[in-house]
BAGU-627803 format. One record per residue: residue number from 0; residue in one letter; x, z, y of N, C-alpha, C in turn. Coordinates in nm, 3 decimals, padded with zeros to 5 digits. Layout:
% BAGU-627803
   seq   type        nX        nZ        nY       caX       caZ       caY        cX        cZ        cY
   NUM      A         X         Z         Y         X         Z         Y         X         Z         Y
...
% end
This chain:
% BAGU-627803
   seq   type        nX        nZ        nY       caX       caZ       caY        cX        cZ        cY
     0      M    07.771    04.500    17.860    07.827    04.367    17.832    07.978    04.367    17.852
     1      V    08.052    04.315    17.754    08.197    04.311    17.764    08.239    04.200    17.860
     2      K    08.336    04.229    17.946    08.382    04.133    18.047    08.529    04.102    18.023
     3      D    08.581    04.003    18.097    08.724    03.973    18.082    08.807    04.068    18.167
     4      A    08.938    04.067    18.145    09.028    04.165    18.206    09.029    04.159    18.358
     5      T    09.006    04.041    18.416    09.017    04.029    18.562    08.906    04.105    18.635
     6      V    08.794    04.130    18.568    08.688    04.208    18.631    08.738    04.349    18.659
     7      L    08.821    04.401    18.569    08.879    04.533    18.592    08.995    04.526    18.691
     8      T    09.088    04.434    18.673    09.205    04.432    18.762    09.164    04.403    18.906
     9      D    09.057    04.326    18.925    09.011    04.296    19.061    08.953    04.419    19.131
    10      N    08.921    04.523    19.054    08.877    04.648    19.115    08.992    04.721    19.183
    11      Y    09.115    04.678    19.151    09.235    04.740    19.208    09.325    04.628    19.261
    12      P    09.283    04.562    19.368    09.357    04.444    19.418    09.491    04.480    19.480
    13      G    09.583    04.384    19.475    09.712    04.401    19.540    09.796    04.514    19.482
    14      S    09.775    04.546    19.355    09.842    04.663    19.296    09.927    04.627    19.175
    15      E    09.981    04.505    19.173    10.061    04.462    19.059    10.177    04.557    19.034
    16      R    10.255    04.586    19.139    10.373    04.669    19.122    10.342    04.818    19.123
    17      T    10.249    04.859    19.205    10.222    05.003    19.219    10.135    05.059    19.108
    18      L    10.057    04.974    19.040    09.964    05.024    18.940    09.980    04.956    18.804
    19      W    09.967    04.822    18.800    09.953    04.757    18.670    10.083    04.749    18.591
    20      I    10.196    04.725    18.656    10.322    04.722    18.581    10.354    04.859    18.522
    21      P    10.351    04.969    18.602    10.376    05.100    18.540    10.270    05.140    18.438
    22      C    10.144    05.104    18.462    10.038    05.136    18.366    10.066    05.072    18.230
    23      I    10.096    04.944    18.230    10.121    04.874    18.104    10.254    04.918    18.043
    24      G    10.356    04.934    18.126    10.485    04.978    18.075    10.479    05.114    18.009
    25      Q    10.410    05.209    18.073    10.397    05.343    18.017    10.317    05.340    17.886
    26      F    10.217    05.251    17.880    10.141    05.239    17.756    10.228    05.189    17.642
    27      L    10.307    05.085    17.667    10.396    05.034    17.564    10.494    05.141    17.518
    28      R    10.545    05.218    17.613    10.644    05.320    17.582    10.582    05.437    17.505
    29      K    10.463    05.477    17.543    10.399    05.595    17.484    10.334    05.565    17.349
    30      C    10.261    05.454    17.340    10.177    05.427    17.223    10.238    05.330    17.123
    31      R    10.337    05.252    17.164    10.410    05.162    17.074    10.316    05.071    16.993
    32      P    10.230    04.995    17.058    10.141    04.906    16.983    10.218    04.785    16.929
    33      T    10.160    04.717    16.834    10.211    04.588    16.789    10.138    04.480    16.866
    34      L    10.213    04.402    16.944    10.153    04.301    17.031    10.142    04.167    16.959
    35      C    10.029    04.103    16.978    10.008    03.969    16.923    10.055    03.867    17.026
    36      V    10.160    03.795    16.994    10.219    03.699    17.087    10.162    03.560    17.059
    37      G    10.112    03.494    17.162    10.054    03.361    17.147    10.136    03.255    17.219
    38      H    10.084    03.134    17.218    10.150    03.024    17.288    10.045    02.924    17.332
    39      C    10.084    02.838    17.424    09.994    02.733    17.474    09.982    02.622    17.372
    40      A    09.859    02.580    17.347    09.839    02.463    17.262    09.883    02.339    17.339
    41      E    09.944    02.245    17.270    09.996    02.125    17.335    09.886    02.026    17.372
    42      D    09.775    02.028    17.299    09.675    01.924    17.316    09.549    01.969    17.388
    43      S    09.544    02.094    17.430    09.425    02.142    17.500    09.459    02.271    17.573
    44      R    09.373    02.307    17.668    09.394    02.432    17.741    09.347    02.548    17.653
    45      Y    09.436    02.593    17.567    09.400    02.697    17.472    09.524    02.778    17.440
    46      C    09.508    02.908    17.433    09.619    02.997    17.399    09.603    03.039    17.253
    47      E    09.694    02.993    17.169    09.687    03.021    17.027    09.770    03.144    16.992
    48      R    09.726    03.215    16.892    09.804    03.327    16.843    09.920    03.278    16.758
    49      A    10.033    03.344    16.773    10.148    03.311    16.692    10.150    03.400    16.568
    50      E    10.225    03.358    16.468    10.233    03.436    16.346    10.327    03.555    16.361
    51      R    10.419    03.548    16.455    10.519    03.654    16.467    10.477    03.756    16.574
    52      P    10.436    03.877    16.533    10.400    03.979    16.631    10.524    04.046    16.690
    53      L    10.506    04.114    16.801    10.613    04.193    16.860    10.588    04.339    16.825
    54      V    10.671    04.394    16.737    10.654    04.531    16.689    10.734    04.624    16.778
    55      L    10.667    04.728    16.830    10.732    04.820    16.924    10.751    04.959    16.864
    56      A    10.763    04.966    16.731    10.776    05.097    16.666    10.902    05.169    16.711
    57      D    11.004    05.094    16.746    11.126    05.155    16.796    11.178    05.071    16.911
    58      G    11.288    05.114    16.967    11.346    05.038    17.078    11.330    05.111    17.210
    59      Q    11.410    05.068    17.305    11.412    05.125    17.440    11.328    05.038    17.531
    60      I    11.237    05.100    17.607    11.150    05.026    17.697    11.181    05.065    17.840
    61      E    11.230    04.969    17.917    11.266    04.991    18.057    11.157    04.931    18.146
    62      I    11.109    05.010    18.241    11.005    04.965    18.334    11.069    04.938    18.470
    63      E    11.059    04.813    18.516    11.122    04.770    18.641    11.266    04.819    18.651
    64      P    11.351    04.778    18.557    11.490    04.823    18.560    11.564    04.769    18.681
    65      E    11.670    04.837    18.717    11.752    04.796    18.830    11.831    04.670    18.793
    66      Y    11.882    04.602    18.895    11.972    04.490    18.870    12.092    04.541    18.790
    67      G    12.138    04.460    18.699    12.242    04.503    18.608    12.185    04.548    18.474
    68      F    12.055    04.527    18.454    11.991    04.565    18.329    12.056    04.497    18.209
    69      F    12.115    04.380    18.233    12.175    04.304    18.122    12.287    04.383    18.056
    70      E    12.352    04.474    18.131    12.460    04.554    18.073    12.407    04.644    17.962
    71      K    12.285    04.698    17.979    12.224    04.779    17.874    12.193    04.694    17.751
    72      I    12.148    04.571    17.776    12.119    04.480    17.665    12.244    04.452    17.584
    73      L    12.351    04.415    17.654    12.475    04.380    17.585    12.536    04.499    17.514
    74      A    12.524    04.619    17.574    12.576    04.740    17.510    12.498    04.771    17.383
    75      A    12.363    04.760    17.390    12.280    04.791    17.274    12.305    04.694    17.160
    76      C    12.338    04.570    17.195    12.365    04.468    17.094    12.512    04.459    17.057
    77      N    12.591    04.551    17.113    12.735    04.555    17.085    12.803    04.422    17.117
    78      R    12.767    04.368    17.234    12.826    04.241    17.279    12.892    04.261    17.415
    79      H    12.986    04.352    17.419    13.057    04.380    17.544    13.144    04.264    17.588
    80      D    13.163    04.167    17.501    13.246    04.052    17.533    13.175    03.951    17.621
    81      L    13.043    03.962    17.634    12.966    03.863    17.708    12.948    03.901    17.854
    82      R    12.948    03.800    17.939    12.915    03.818    18.080    12.830    03.699    18.123
    83      P    12.714    03.723    18.185    12.628    03.611    18.226    12.702    03.519    18.321
    84      P    12.691    03.389    18.302    12.763    03.295    18.387    12.700    03.279    18.525
    85      I    12.779    03.229    18.617    12.731    03.192    18.750    12.707    03.041    18.748
    86      R    12.586    02.997    18.786    12.552    02.855    18.785    12.501    02.814    18.922
    87      D    12.565    02.716    18.980    12.527    02.669    19.114    12.523    02.783    19.214
    88      G    12.619    02.874    19.201    12.627    02.987    19.292    12.527    03.097    19.264
    89      R    12.453    03.087    19.153    12.351    03.187    19.119    12.394    03.266    18.995
    90      D    12.374    03.397    19.000    12.391    03.481    18.883    12.265    03.471    18.800
    91      I    12.272    03.415    18.680    12.150    03.394    18.603    12.089    03.524    18.553
    92      A    12.161    03.636    18.568    12.105    03.767    18.535    12.063    03.843    18.661
    93      G    12.062    03.773    18.775    12.033    03.840    18.901    11.885    03.843    18.935
    94      F    11.800    03.873    18.839    11.657    03.883    18.865    11.608    04.022    18.825
    95      H    11.486    04.050    18.853    11.432    04.186    18.836    11.308    04.181    18.747
    96      P    11.323    04.192    18.615    11.206    04.184    18.526    11.114    04.305    18.541
    97      D    10.987    04.285    18.507    10.891    04.394    18.514    10.916    04.497    18.403
    98      I    10.935    04.448    18.282    10.958    04.535    18.166    11.062    04.469    18.077
    99      V    11.153    04.551    18.025    11.252    04.503    17.929    11.244    04.590    17.804
   100      I    11.235    04.525    17.689    11.235    04.596    17.561    11.365    04.563    17.489
   101      I    11.439    04.666    17.451    11.568    04.650    17.386    11.562    04.718    17.249
   102      K    11.570    04.637    17.145    11.574    04.690    17.009    11.718    04.679    16.961
   103      P    11.789    04.792    16.953    11.933    04.789    16.926    11.971    04.702    16.807
   104      R    12.072    04.617    16.832    12.130    04.529    16.730    12.028    04.430    16.673
   105      E    11.910    04.420    16.736    11.809    04.334    16.676    11.752    04.231    16.773
   106      A    11.690    04.275    16.883    11.619    04.180    16.968    11.595    04.238    17.106
   107      V    11.562    04.147    17.198    11.532    04.182    17.335    11.406    04.106    17.378
   108      A    11.325    04.167    17.463    11.211    04.098    17.522    11.210    04.123    17.672
   109      L    11.202    04.015    17.750    11.185    04.023    17.895    11.039    03.996    17.922
   110      I    10.972    04.086    17.995    10.827    04.075    18.013    10.791    04.070    18.160
   111      E    10.708    03.973    18.195    10.648    03.963    18.327    10.499    03.996    18.315
   112      V    10.448    04.077    18.409    10.307    04.116    18.410    10.237    04.044    18.524
   113      K    10.133    03.969    18.492    10.052    03.897    18.592    09.906    03.939    18.573
   114      P    09.862    04.043    18.644    09.733    04.105    18.611    09.610    04.035    18.666
   115      Y    09.627    03.942    18.761    09.512    03.882    18.828    09.494    03.735    18.792
   116      H    09.373    03.688    18.806    09.345    03.546    18.783    09.429    03.458    18.874
   117      D    09.449    03.503    18.998    09.524    03.422    19.095    09.668    03.469    19.113
   118      S    09.722    03.544    19.016    09.865    03.579    19.020    09.947    03.450    19.016
   119      R    10.070    03.459    19.062    10.156    03.341    19.067    10.290    03.368    18.999
   120      L    10.348    03.264    18.946    10.482    03.271    18.889    10.582    03.223    18.993
   121      G    10.681    03.304    19.023    10.784    03.265    19.119    10.885    03.171    19.057
   122      S    10.973    03.118    19.139    11.070    03.020    19.089    11.165    03.082    18.988
   123      A    11.208    03.208    19.008    11.297    03.273    18.911    11.228    03.290    18.777
   124      Q    11.096    03.307    18.779    11.019    03.328    18.657    10.985    03.198    18.585
   125      G    11.020    03.086    18.644    10.993    02.956    18.583    10.872    02.887    18.640
   126      G    10.823    02.936    18.756    10.702    02.881    18.814    10.718    02.742    18.873
   127      D    10.843    02.696    18.890    10.868    02.559    18.935    10.797    02.529    19.066
   128      I    10.810    02.619    19.165    10.736    02.603    19.289    10.786    02.484    19.371
   129      T    10.904    02.432    19.337    10.955    02.316    19.411    10.908    02.185    19.351
   130      G    10.857    02.192    19.226    10.815    02.071    19.159    10.930    01.996    19.094
   131      L    11.051    02.052    19.098    11.166    01.986    19.038    11.174    02.019    18.889
   132      E    11.167    01.919    18.806    11.164    01.940    18.661    11.289    02.013    18.612
   133      E    11.404    01.988    18.678    11.527    02.048    18.631    11.543    02.193    18.674
   134      K    11.457    02.242    18.761    11.469    02.380    18.809    11.399    02.473    18.710
   135      E    11.477    02.546    18.632    11.420    02.627    18.525    11.392    02.770    18.568
   136      G    11.476    02.828    18.650    11.460    02.968    18.688    11.547    03.059    18.602
   137      E    11.583    03.174    18.658    11.678    03.264    18.593    11.626    03.322    18.462
   138      Y    11.495    03.350    18.454    11.442    03.405    18.329    11.470    03.312    18.212
   139      I    11.439    03.185    18.228    11.457    03.088    18.121    11.605    03.069    18.091
   140      E    11.687    03.057    18.195    11.830    03.037    18.176    11.893    03.156    18.104
   141      F    11.856    03.278    18.145    11.913    03.398    18.085    11.868    03.414    17.940
   142      T    11.739    03.388    17.914    11.687    03.397    17.777    11.758    03.299    17.686
   143      R    11.775    03.175    17.731    11.843    03.075    17.650    11.989    03.115    17.628
   144      W    12.055    03.164    17.733    12.196    03.203    17.722    12.216    03.313    17.620
   145      L    12.128    03.415    17.621    12.140    03.521    17.521    12.125    03.467    17.380
   146      N    12.024    03.382    17.358    12.003    03.328    17.224    12.119    03.239    17.180
   147      E    12.174    03.163    17.272    12.288    03.077    17.238    12.411    03.159    17.199
   148      N    12.413    03.285    17.246    12.527    03.372    17.215    12.493    03.475    17.108
   149      G    12.389    03.449    17.030    12.359    03.531    16.914    12.279    03.656    16.939
   150      V    12.221    03.671    17.059    12.136    03.786    17.090    11.992    03.735    17.096
   151      L    11.909    03.772    16.999    11.771    03.726    16.995    11.694    03.780    17.114
   152      C    11.636    03.690    17.194    11.565    03.731    17.315    11.441    03.644    17.333
   153      D    11.329    03.708    17.363    11.205    03.639    17.395    11.167    03.667    17.539
   154      Y    11.107    03.570    17.602    11.051    03.583    17.737    10.899    03.580    17.722
   155      L    10.834    03.689    17.760    10.690    03.703    17.742    10.619    03.722    17.875
   156      V    10.498    03.669    17.885    10.413    03.690    18.002    10.285    03.760    17.956
   157      I    10.256    03.874    18.015    10.130    03.945    17.991    10.036    03.909    18.105
   158      A    09.920    03.853    18.072    09.827    03.807    18.176    09.687    03.794    18.118
   159      P    09.585    03.791    18.204    09.449    03.765    18.156    09.440    03.624    18.098
   160      Q    09.346    03.605    18.009    09.329    03.473    17.949    09.300    03.366    18.055
   161      S    09.224    03.402    18.159    09.190    03.303    18.262    09.314    03.255    18.336
   162      F    09.413    03.342    18.354    09.540    03.303    18.416    09.611    03.200    18.329
   163      M    09.607    03.223    18.197    09.676    03.135    18.104    09.609    02.999    18.092
   164      L    09.477    02.996    18.096    09.405    02.872    18.068    09.370    02.792    18.192
   165      A    09.371    02.857    18.307    09.329    02.787    18.429    09.436    02.789    18.536
   166      T    09.469    02.907    18.586    09.557    02.919    18.701    09.694    02.856    18.678
   167      C    09.760    02.891    18.569    09.900    02.852    18.550    09.926    02.785    18.416
   168      Y    09.826    02.723    18.357    09.845    02.664    18.224    09.959    02.562    18.222
   169      N    09.962    02.472    18.319    10.066    02.368    18.319    10.205    02.427    18.333
   170      H    10.218    02.530    18.418    10.347    02.597    18.432    10.387    02.662    18.301
   171      L    10.294    02.734    18.237    10.325    02.805    18.113    10.362    02.709    18.002
   172      L    10.292    02.597    17.994    10.323    02.498    17.891    10.463    02.440    17.914
   173      R    10.497    02.414    18.038    10.630    02.363    18.069    10.738    02.466    18.033
   174      M    10.713    02.595    18.064    10.808    02.701    18.029    10.823    02.711    17.878
   175      Q    10.713    02.698    17.807    10.717    02.703    17.662    10.801    02.590    17.604
   176      R    10.790    02.472    17.663    10.870    02.358    17.616    11.019    02.380    17.640
   177      K    11.052    02.456    17.746    11.193    02.486    17.774    11.249    02.588    17.675
   178      L    11.162    02.677    17.625    11.203    02.781    17.530    11.109    02.776    17.409
   179      P    11.114    02.671    17.330    11.012    02.650    17.227    10.999    02.761    17.124
   180      R    11.105    02.833    17.096    11.098    02.941    16.997    11.108    03.079    17.057
   181      H    11.121    03.085    17.190    11.149    03.216    17.251    11.064    03.246    17.374
   182      F    10.949    03.180    17.386    10.856    03.206    17.495    10.721    03.239    17.435
   183      G    10.653    03.339    17.492    10.524    03.377    17.436    10.431    03.437    17.539
   184      L    10.305    03.444    17.504    10.200    03.496    17.591    10.128    03.611    17.522
   185      V    10.099    03.714    17.599    10.021    03.828    17.549    09.901    03.844    17.639
   186      R    09.783    03.831    17.584    09.662    03.843    17.664    09.641    03.987    17.710
   187      L    09.609    04.002    17.839    09.582    04.135    17.892    09.458    04.197    17.825
   188      E    09.364    04.112    17.787    09.245    04.162    17.717    09.282    04.232    17.587
   189      E    09.383    04.181    17.518    09.426    04.244    17.394    09.505    04.372    17.420
   190      I    09.576    04.376    17.532    09.640    04.501    17.573    09.534    04.608    17.599
   191      F    09.428    04.570    17.671    09.321    04.666    17.700    09.253    04.714    17.571
   192      A    09.237    04.625    17.474    09.178    04.664    17.346    09.266    04.768    17.276
   193      E    09.397    04.749    17.284    09.489    04.847    17.225    09.485    04.980    17.301
   194      M    09.472    04.972    17.433    09.460    05.095    17.513    09.337    05.174    17.473
   195      E    09.228    05.103    17.450    09.104    05.168    17.406    09.125    05.234    17.270
   196      K    09.189    05.163    17.179    09.211    05.214    17.044    09.298    05.339    17.045
   197      H    09.393    05.346    17.138    09.484    05.461    17.146    09.435    05.569    17.242
   198      S    09.314    05.552    17.296    09.258    05.650    17.393    09.354    05.675    17.508
   199      Y    09.415    05.567    17.557    09.513    05.577    17.664    09.443    05.599    17.798
   200      R    09.501    05.684    17.881    09.448    05.710    18.014    09.558    05.694    18.118
   201      Y    09.520    05.634    18.232    09.618    05.615    18.339    09.545    05.622    18.472
   202      P    09.541    05.741    18.536    09.477    05.753    18.668    09.548    05.663    18.768
   203      P    09.475    05.605    18.865    09.336    05.633    18.901    09.233    05.546    18.828
   204      I    09.275    05.472    18.726    09.181    05.385    18.655    09.085    05.472    18.575
   205      V    08.956    05.455    18.601    08.855    05.538    18.535    08.765    05.457    18.441
   206      E    08.773    05.325    18.450    08.688    05.241    18.367    08.730    05.248    18.220
   207      R    08.638    05.211    18.133    08.665    05.208    17.989    08.732    05.077    17.953
   208      W    08.854    05.084    17.897    08.931    04.964    17.867    08.853    04.865    17.780
   209      G    08.780    04.918    17.683    08.710    04.832    17.589    08.603    04.744    17.650
   210      D    08.563    04.774    17.773    08.462    04.693    17.840    08.519    04.566    17.902
   211      Y    08.652    04.549    17.892    08.719    04.437    17.959    08.809    04.362    17.863
   212      T    08.753    04.329    17.747    08.831    04.266    17.642    08.772    04.132    17.595
   213      D    08.683    04.076    17.674    08.618    03.950    17.634    08.716    03.834    17.639
   214      L    08.727    03.760    17.529    08.817    03.645    17.521    08.740    03.514    17.507
   215      T    08.615    03.514    17.546    08.538    03.389    17.542    08.599    03.291    17.641
   216      P    08.634    03.168    17.598    08.697    03.071    17.689    08.607    03.040    17.810
% end
């Protein structure tokens, strides 16, 4: 019987940084799948597929890059004239993304990986842990700033469907409203389906990826 992604990720608890981020990052780098990017439906708890896929046939994929990653983005896009602004004493590029995809002269994607049903979004990621509507977080501010300066950038969250529809739906919908054309969701179940298709292996995970691709709401 096919199960959802959290049945597999729960077999490896507390391993977001040590296992799941490098596992997914290495898969994107090695196999270059085309990701189906979705979004939250406005009228119901549902994650819809978007028409615009994220094609990874080329581009540079950075896994947990060091602070200062934005310099690589600006260099690849030939925008050495830009410097991220300081707002309220905060460097809006002073965060640490899980994965960054840089397609020279074309586009950028900032990716956060949330592998568990009970994963949480921090304030920098747009999780709004203070409850203040005006508090957007550095990811949203930086993504908007790049787009306003002519560098196409998307902010994506890779997570199980249950995370999107139950745990953090309201947060994700709010983030989507802040970045209506540049925020997207990638279901972990669909990542696992691609891993199965590419015969991807990543020790110590021994389970079959295809057994954890159920998207039944």
